[in-house]
C-alpha angles and dihedrals in degrees: 000000000000119000118230123195125193117202145231090033094043094229109163143160146144115286129186116259112260096035116123121243087248091056089047091052092051092048091051096045095250110143113226122180112234110170097178094050095249101304100120093248095118134030099226093112095056120140133187111238107222097175135002104039090148088054092065128080119267117273108261125212095264093052092043091053093048094047090049092048090050090046092237119148132190132324085043117096133175106247091212091062106032108095118204118241100158143353113326136180117197136175119224107216122232114257110280120245122242115261127197113237093250093049091049090048089052090050092052092048095048104034101058114172091355094061097126094044095048091046090055091046093050094046092048092051092045091053091053087052092052093248115152099187132026112241123176093258090060100028100052097057093040092050090049091050093049093045089050091054091051093046090050090057095040090095090060107052093183094056091042092052091047092050092048092048091050093048092051094045091053095048 
């Protein structure tokens, strides 16, 4: 049977082939949010695949559409749709912070292709500041700071890729 590991808690165990990552999480006692009940109509059950992407089922049209709507790119997968075919290691993201509509709109306008990475960077920084929700007065400068860090590294694709990987692995 394939072994599935959920980070950051390090929960792992053998799961029958064909089970979804969501079913695996439930079997192993890992809590995963899944607002739509596992029907690929939300993205709350998303996970970051650290290792074993080829050992998951192909992304079907429903999952592809939801990932696109949520602006999530590989290596994100919806745990309710990704069926296990071999050993897999995934990271369960921290709960996202609430964003006001205007702050989220500013993020989308400024972040471009690095939307998911900048969102994680801003939320991480906001948490260290004791902020519980992202309002424009906090979000705008934090988005600008994160975007600046990414732009600074854009001339060195290797360092940029390493920073992005590290940010997503830690989230």
